[in-house]
N, C-alpha and C positions, 0 to 999 in steps of 0.2 A: 590454474584453478578456474572452473567455470561456475556460473550461477547455479547450474543444475546439480553441482556437487554439495551445495549448502543444505543444511538441515534447519527446519523451523518447527516450532511447537504449535500444534493446532489448539484451538480454544479449549478443548476437552483435556489437554495435557499430553496427547499422543504426539510423538516426534515423527516428522515426515521429511523427506527431502524434496527439493524443488524440481527434481527430474520428472515428476508427474505432470509438470506444466510444459514440458518440451513441445515445441511446435505451436505454442499459443503466444499471442500478444499479451503482455502483462502490464498492468498499471499498478504499481506498488506504492502504498500510501501509509504514512504514519498519521494516526487519527487521534482525536480526543472528543469526548462527549460534552464537555463544558467549555467550549472554545467559541470565539466569534465566528470561526469558519465551520463549525459543526453542521451548519445548514448545507454544506457541500455534500453531505451524505445523500441528499435527494438527487443531486446531479450525478453522483457516482452510480446510484442505482439506475438512473435513466440510461447512462452509458452502458451499464451491464445488460439491461433489458434489450437495448437496441442492438448491441454488438456481440453478446455472448454466443449466439448461434453461429456467428462468423469467426469465432476463435478468440475473443477477448476474455481474459480473466482479470478480476480486480482482487488484489491481495491487501487486506486491511490489517495493519499492525497497530493496535492501540498503544499509545505511549504517554506515560504520566510525567515525563521529564520537564515539561514546560508549564510551570506554575501549577502543577498537580491538577491539570484539567482533564485527566482521564481517571477519576477515582473509581473505586469499586472493583469487584472481581471480574474476571473474564465473562462469566455468565451474566452478571448485572449489566455490563457494557453491551453484550450481545442482545439482551432483552430490550434495553433502551433503543438500540439501533433498529431492531426488527419491529418494535411497536411504534416508534415515532417515524421511521423512514422506510419501513417495509424492506429492509435490505436482505438480499439473497446471496450476495457474493461472499467469498471465503474470508472469514475473520479468524485471526490467530491470537495467541496469547500475547499479553502485554510485553513490550520490549523497551530497551533503551536504544536510542539512535546516535548518541554521542557519548564520548568519555570512556572511562576505564571499563565500564560494563556494557559498552556498545555491542549490539548484536552483530555477529559476523556478516549477516546479510547486508547491513547498512555500511559496514566497513568496505565490503566489496562494491556496493553500488556507488559510493562516493569516490572510490579509487579508480573507477572507469573514466575514460576520457570525457564522455558526456555527463559523468556524474559530478564534475566540477571540483572534486577534491575538498570541498568546504564542509564545515559543520552544517548540520541541519539547523536552520534558524528557528523553525516553529512547526506547529502541527500542520498537517495537510500538505506537506511537501510531497511531490509526486514524481515517480520515476517511470518512464515509459520504456519497455523492453520489447525488442522485436522477437520474431518466431525462432531466431537462432540464439536467443539468450543474451543479446548485446543491448546495453543501455544506449538508447538513441536520444533521450532527452531527460532533463530534470526541470521541474516546474516549481516555482515558489508557491507558497500558500495562497497568495493573492490571485494566482491563475486558477480560474474555475475549471472544473471538469468539462463543462460544455465548450470552453475555449480550446481544450485539448482534442476534441472530437475529430477535427480535420487531420491531425497527426495520426490518430488511431486508424482512421479510414485508410490512409496511405499504406499502413502496415498490414491491413487485413486484405 
């Protein structure tokens, strides 16, 4: 199975598969709007603006699993992000990243050699995926998006 065979749900409820991102460098992030790391949205948007034309896509998956720090509907979350951080990257429907209701995308990401096979510990865990759909790195919440920029540049 490849990353591109997986399906995800867009913010509006439409299901799509990840094959539309073939050939792109991906930064996949589980996010929350009421978390101490929420300010990372600013840096994510900076990365997006700087590298999108070179082939970077940021895939934002809100997750309410960690102390319910992503409350609200998909639309409310999107409105918060666009108004407060002016985000333009793709935001999807809320998912779970661990446990029995874990989204297949996160099961796949964690199962890859660079996915480390461990539970997601908190919001804003980031996975960097190369243009061939291979997970090349996993970053803890404490690693800021700007710290990842050199790794992104190598893949672009």
